[in-house]
Phi, psi and omega in degrees: 000311180296323178298320177298321177297323180298324181280343181267002180297152179280159186291330182291329180251141179271359173248152188297141175296133178081011176293129180280154182301321179291333176288323176297317177297323179292320177298318180294320186262353184067017181090339180218288178208134184221145178249133178245135179258135179290128180258315179202157179229135175241110179239116180054040177084356179260117182264133176229147178240138178300127181244328181256157180299329180289348178266353189276081178286154176228153168247133174249118182239125183234148174289147180225103185069203184268346190221024176204173180231159176242132186241131176232145172261130179253120181245132180295145174285178188304319182262009176062024180273345181200172178248147174257125183268133174241117181288118178270345174116179178269150184210164175229149172288142182290156179103141180287333173214305179278130181296131177268279182198010189214164171248125184249119181276155177303327180291346183103346177294146181232133172250126177272126179263122179260339176208138176212133172211183179290342183247334187231145179217123173240130182214162177237124174263185180291344183254330190196168172259140184226144174242129183236152176231141179295141177269000000 
């Protein structure tokens, strides 16, 4: 069903038309907990791709209750043997039922999602645009 929705999305939006907010949260969290690997960052028109293991950021997104997600940034330690988790906070997909375009954190920060699927995520934070791929 969700796959059918992905193919029915309109061309102007990279997320499916009529995607419900809880479905966006499920795509982000994989239904339980999902890790996303950073592919590229665009800051002020300068695009960079992680090249070293110390540049390989991850997002860990987990479901939290029935209607929200918890987001953490995972940064590799100096020797890349493990990740250090930074809690970015709890968030909800925008829209009272139908997903609009953003993830809204309890802190008030907003990430605009320009593309979302089970494998790809493109978003814009207040500082930069980022492309992530599911691990």
